C-alpha positions in Angstrom: 10.0 -4.0 17.4 8.3 -0.8 16.4 4.5 -0.7 16.6 2.6 1.5 14.1 1.7 5.0 15.1 -1.9 5.9 14.3 -2.7 9.6 13.8 -5.4 11.7 12.2 -4.4 13.2 8.9 -3.8 12.7 5.2 -1.6 9.7 4.2 -0.7 11.5 0.9 1.0 14.2 3.0 3.3 12.1 5.2 4.4 13.7 8.5 8.0 12.7 8.9 11.5 13.7 8.0 13.7 11.8 5.6 12.7 9.3 3.0 9.1 8.2 3.0 7.0 5.5 1.3 3.2 5.9 1.0 1.8 2.3 0.8 -1.6 1.4 -0.4 -3.4 -1.6 -1.9 -4.4 -2.1 -5.5 -6.6 -4.7 -7.2 -5.4 -7.4 -9.6 -7.8 -6.4 -12.5 -6.3 -3.0 -13.5 -9.0 -0.9 -11.8 -8.0 2.5 -10.5 -10.7 5.0 -9.7 -12.2 4.6 -6.2 -11.0 5.1 -2.7 -7.5 6.2 -1.6 -6.1 6.1 -5.2 -8.2 9.1 -6.0 -6.4 11.1 -3.4 -3.0 9.8 -4.7 -4.0 10.8 -8.3 -5.0 14.3 -7.2 -1.5 14.8 -5.8 0.6 12.9 -8.4 -0.1 11.4 -11.8 2.8 8.9 -11.7 1.4 6.1 -9.4 -1.7 5.7 -11.6 0.2 5.8 -14.8 2.7 3.3 -13.6 0.0 0.9 -12.2 -1.9 1.0 -15.5 1.2 0.3 -17.6 2.3 -2.5 -15.1 -1.2 -4.1 -15.5 -1.3 -3.6 -19.3 2.1 -5.4 -19.7 1.3 -8.1 -17.0 2.1 -11.0 -19.4 5.8 -9.8 -19.4 6.2 -8.7 -15.7 5.5 -9.7 -12.1 2.0 -8.0 -11.8 -0.3 -10.1 -9.6 -1.3 -10.7 -6.1 1.5 -10.0 -3.7 3.5 -7.8 -6.1 4.8 -4.4 -5.3 6.1 -1.5 -7.4 7.7 1.7 -6.0 7.0 4.9 -7.9 9.1 7.9 -7.0 6.9 11.1 -6.9 9.3 13.4 -5.1 13.0 13.2 -4.3 12.1 11.9 -0.8 8.7 10.2 -1.4 7.8 7.0 -3.2 4.3 5.4 -3.6 4.1 1.7 -3.1 1.5 0.2 -5.4 0.8 -3.2 -3.7 -1.5 -5.7 -5.4 -3.4 -7.0 -2.4 -7.0 -7.6 -3.5 -8.6 -9.9 -5.9 -11.0 -7.9 -8.1 -13.2 -5.2 -6.6 -16.4 -6.9 -5.7 -17.6 -8.9 -2.6 -18.7 -12.4 -3.6 -18.7 -16.0 -2.6 -15.0 -15.8 -1.9 -15.6 -12.9 0.6 -14.3 -9.4 0.3 -11.6 -8.5 -2.3 -8.8 -8.2 0.2 -6.4 -11.1 0.3 -4.6 -11.2 3.6 -1.8 -13.6 2.3 -1.1 -11.2 -0.6 -1.0 -8.2 1.9 1.6 -10.1 3.9 3.7 -10.8 0.8 3.4 -7.1 -0.2 4.4 -5.8 3.2 7.3 -8.2 3.4 8.7 -6.9 0.1 7.9 -3.3 1.3 10.0 -3.9 4.4 13.0 -4.7 2.3 12.5 -1.5 0.2 12.0 0.6 3.3 15.2 -0.7 4.9 17.2 -0.2 1.7 16.0 3.4 1.4 16.1 4.1 5.1 12.4 5.2 4.7 9.5 5.3 7.0 6.1 3.9 5.8 2.9 5.9 5.7 -0.5 4.4 4.9 -4.2 4.6 5.4 -5.8 1.6 7.1 -4.9 -0.5 4.0 -7.4 -3.2 3.0 -10.1 -1.8 5.2 -12.0 0.4 2.9 -13.4 -0.8 -0.5 -11.3 -4.0 -0.1 -13.5 -5.0 2.8 -10.8 -6.2 5.2 -10.7 -5.8 9.0 -8.0 -3.8 10.7 -7.9 -6.4 13.5 -6.5 -8.8 10.8 -4.3 -6.2 9.0 -2.6 -4.6 11.9 -0.9 -7.8 13.1 0.4 -8.3 9.6 1.8 -4.8 9.6 3.5 -5.5 12.9 4.9 -8.9 11.8 6.3 -7.6 8.5 7.3 -4.0 9.1 7.3 -3.5 12.9 9.4 -6.6 13.6 12.1 -5.2 11.2 12.0 -1.8 13.0 10.5 0.0 10.0 8.6 3.1 11.3 5.0 3.0 10.2 2.4 5.7 10.5 -1.2 4.9 9.8 -3.5 7.8 8.9 -7.1 8.0 9.8 -8.6 10.6 7.5 -10.2 13.7 9.1 
């Protein structure tokens, strides 16, 4: 079992050797324009372009809660667009984060990481605009990635 390492820094600039996957949560309504995705888009256009196309053609693909798409942005770096939040607003159903979808996403991500021999890098997913609590997300990270010995680094932005 490998617990996540938490460091200060920028998750779009992963601090590791070898293949790396930058993981983040997306919503299920095609919105891309606030939070961590802005930092991703400043660095690489491909993740946003792929997400928008994935959403636009959702009737013909797997887009939806719990789905994951890897987008290669450099020879050794992929971005994992993970659909883990319902909409973007807090409402009667609570915050947008959906913990069950986060678990499905991270389970799929663990398979990708093991296939690629990659470490995973992320902000505190689901805890910003999605409204989740790290006390609920971290055990999911440990159960899905850590139990499969996938190295995870969580970045707290400076």
